[in-house]
N, C-alpha and C positions, 0 to 999 in steps of 0.2 A: 535418621532414615531418609533415603532419597525419595522424593515425590515423583520422580520421572516414571512415566507409564511405560508398559512393555512396548506399546506401539512406537513411542518416540525413541525408546532405546534401540529398537530394531532399525529405525532410521539412522541412528548414530552409527550402527554397525555398517550399514550400506554406504553411508557417506564416508565413514572412516576408512573402509577398505578401498573404496573408490579413490580417495585421496592418496593412499599408499601406492596405488597403481599410477595415478597421474604424476606424482612427484618422483617416481622411479624406484621407490623403496621395494615395491613388488613389480616384477616384470612378467611378461608372458612366459608361462611354463614354470614359474616359481611355486614352491609349496608354501602354504600359509603356516604361520607359527602354530604351535599346539594351542588348543582351546584356552587353557589356563593363561598362557602368556598373552594371547591375542585379546582375551577378555579383559585382562588387567590393563593392557595398553589402551584399550578403547573405553575402559571404565564401565563395562556392562557385565551382566550376569550371563550364565550359560544359556538360559532360555532364549533371550533376545539375540544372543550371538548366533545360535543355531538358526533362528528364524531369518536373520539377516543373510547368513551364508546360503540358506535355501533360496531366498529371493534372488540373490546374485547368481545362483546356479540356474534358476529359471530364465534369467536374462542372458545367459550364455557367457557370463563373466568368469564364473568359477565352475570347477568340475570336481566332484567328490569321487574318489576312487576307493572302492571298498577295501578296507584293511591297509590303505596306503596314505590316507590323508586327503586334504583338499588343495587343489592347485588352481592357479590362474590359467585360464584357457589361452589359446593362441590369439585371442581377441580378434578373430576373423570377422570382418564386417558383415558377411552374410549370416553368420551365427548370431551376432548382436542384433541384427534386424528381425530375427525370428519373432520376438514378442510383438513387434509392430504388425506382422502378418496376422497374428492371433487377434489383435484388436480390430483389424480390417475384417476378419472373418465374422466378427460379432455384429457388424453393421447389417441392418436390414436392406431389402432390395430398393427401398425408396432413396437410398443414398448412393446407388450405383453410379449415377452420372457424376457425382463428386469424385468418386474414385478414379473414373476415367479422365476427368479434368486434371487431377494431380499427375496421373500417369503421362498425359500429354505434355504437361509442363516439364517433367523430368526428361522424357524421351526426345523432345525437340532439342533441348540443350545437349543431350547425349549425342545426337546425330551431328550437331555442329562440332563438338569436341572430337568425335571420331573422324570426321572429315579431315581434320588437320593432322591426324596421327596415323591413320590406317595405312597398312603396308600391303604389298602385293599378295602375300600369303593369305591374309584375312580377306582381301577382296575376292580372291579365287574361291575361298571357302564360302563366302556369301553367295557368289555366283552359282556354286554347286548346289546350295540349298534351293535357290530359285529354279534351277534346272530340274530338280526333283519335283518341285511344284508343277512345272510345265508338263512333265511326264504324267503326273497325276491328273491334271486337267485334261490332257489329251486322251486319257483312257476312255472317256465317255461316261464313266461312272465313278467319279472321284470320291475318295474317302474324305469326309469332312474332318474326321479326327486326324488323318495324316496331314491334311492341309494346315490344320491348326498347329500340329507339331512342328511343321516347317516354319510357320509364322513365328512361333516361340523361339525357335533356333536362330532365325534371322535377327530378331530383336535382341536376343541374348548376345549374339556376336557383336552387334553394334555397341551395346553397353560395355562389353569387355574391352572394346577398342578405345574407350574414353580415357583409359589409364587412371581412372578414379574408382577405387574399390568400394567406396561408400556409395557413390552414385549407382554403381553397378548393383550393389546389394539392395538399395532402395527400389530400383526398377524391377529387380527380380522378385522382391516381396509383393509388389503391386501387380506385376504382369501375370503371375500365376493365378491371381484372384480375379482376373478379368476374362479368363478362358471361357467360362460359360456364356458370357455375353457375346464374345467373338464367335463361338460355335453357334449360338442362336442366330446371329446374322448370317453366317455361312449357310445354315440349313434353310432359313426362311426367306432370305432376300435374293431374288433372282439376279444373277450376274455379280453377286457380291464377291465370290471367289476370284473371278477374272479381274474385277476392279481392284481388289486387294493386291493381286499379283502385279498388275500394272503400276500400282503405287509403290510397291517394293522395288520394282525395276527402276523407277524414277529416283528413289532414294539411293539405290546402289550407284546409279549414274552420277549423282551429285557427290557421293563418297569417292568414287573413282577420279573425279575431277578435283578432289580436295578443295571443295567449295563449301565452307561452313554455313554460309547464309542460305545457299540453295538447299543444302541438306536439312537445315532447320525448317525451312518452308515446306519442303516435300514431306517431311515427317509430320508436321502439323496438319497438313491437308489430309494425310492418310489417317491420322487418329481422329480428326474431326468427323470423318465418315462414320466411324463407329458411334461416336457421340450423337450424331444426327439420327442414326438408326434407333438408338435408345429413346431419344426424345419423341420419336414418331410412334412408339408402341403405345397401345391403349393402357390406361391406368390399371394396375393390378395384374397385368399379364407378366408371367415370369418365364425365364428361359428354361429349356430342358436340362435335366441333370447331366453332368459330364460323365459319360459311361466309362471313361478310362480309369 
């Protein structure tokens, strides 16, 4: 009788299916072999096999279709990054500055990559986003939520222009989880919205000049402003809930 525990057998399933994908035996969109055949191939019983498949489904690697079997997903980067977002959600507020630091590290490099690649169409789209912000600021009573939506759209566009789907997915996973802090600054810090817009304009100018180093520096300066705001807040103070 095998002394292998259920937990370690589940790991065997996860690693075994992963290896089948890595070596090309299973490709995106392929259906997994039936339970009996896959279990025999991996040397595990039905229970651990199902647990392993369930774990890989949570990770976004597999997809079970009712009545049709289990398939390898498209292995889209944004889908595979979803579990990381869940881990980030579990962090308490004391670690917010760490999250923003990682975001800055990723987005400064994304700006540099985008500066080398961005085309006229994307530059025009970025300019249109910032013009929407200008109209909102000129209204006299700007919506903080609308400004944050524009902020998210601007940063998302830059990430898309890196040409690196993994980097884009990482930034997307982190960016959405910093919205409350950015909204907090927008609401509570006088002049923050105008300052943010000026920083975005400076980033766009560097992108339009196709200057990677300038884009990197402009993005870093912009994101440091949010980090500085967080460091200045009294201990224990928390941002308002995002109403959207």
